[in-house]
C-alpha positions as CSV (number, residue, x, y, z in Angstrom):
1,X,103.1,94.3,94.0
2,X,102.6,91.1,92.0
3,X,99.4,90.9,89.9
4,X,97.0,88.3,91.1
5,X,97.4,85.1,89.1
6,X,94.7,83.2,87.4
7,X,95.0,80.3,89.9
8,X,94.9,82.7,92.8
9,X,91.6,84.1,91.5
10,X,90.2,80.5,91.1
11,X,91.3,79.5,94.6
12,X,89.6,82.5,96.3
13,X,86.5,80.5,96.5
14,X,88.3,78.0,98.7
15,X,89.8,80.6,101.0
16,X,88.5,82.7,103.9
17,X,88.9,86.4,104.1
18,X,90.1,87.9,107.4
19,X,91.0,91.4,108.5
20,X,93.9,92.2,110.8
21,X,95.3,95.3,112.3
22,X,99.1,95.8,111.8
23,X,101.5,98.4,113.0
24,X,102.5,100.8,110.2
25,X,106.0,99.4,110.3
26,X,104.9,95.8,109.9
27,X,102.4,96.7,107.1
28,X,105.1,98.6,105.2
29,X,107.6,95.7,105.6
30,X,104.9,93.2,104.4
31,X,104.2,95.3,101.4
32,X,107.9,95.6,100.5
33,X,108.4,91.9,101.1
34,X,105.6,91.0,98.6
35,X,107.0,93.4,96.0
36,X,110.5,92.1,96.4
37,X,109.4,88.5,96.1
38,X,106.8,89.1,93.5
39,X,104.0,87.6,95.6
40,X,100.6,89.0,96.8
41,X,100.1,90.2,100.4
42,X,97.8,87.2,100.9
43,X,100.6,84.8,99.8
44,X,103.1,86.6,102.1
45,X,100.8,86.4,105.1
46,X,100.0,82.7,104.4
47,X,103.7,81.9,104.1
48,X,104.4,83.7,107.4
49,X,101.6,81.9,109.2
50,X,102.7,78.5,108.0
51,X,106.2,79.2,109.4
52,X,104.7,80.3,112.7
53,X,102.6,77.2,112.9
54,X,105.6,75.0,112.0
55,X,107.7,76.7,114.7
56,X,105.0,76.0,117.3
57,X,104.4,72.5,116.1
58,X,100.9,73.2,115.1
59,X,99.5,71.5,112.0
60,X,97.0,72.9,109.6
């Protein structure tokens, strides 16, 4: 898994922490996706949610 960058640490103050329950399969795939793409789990989830919102025409 990618080490958290300096900018990510600085931006934490601007972000909200949430907890979610995921199936073991989804959690495993998310972890591998992050490692393969050298991004944090938070970055992977944020990317996925942005795509979901774009698909449903919801804006942030």
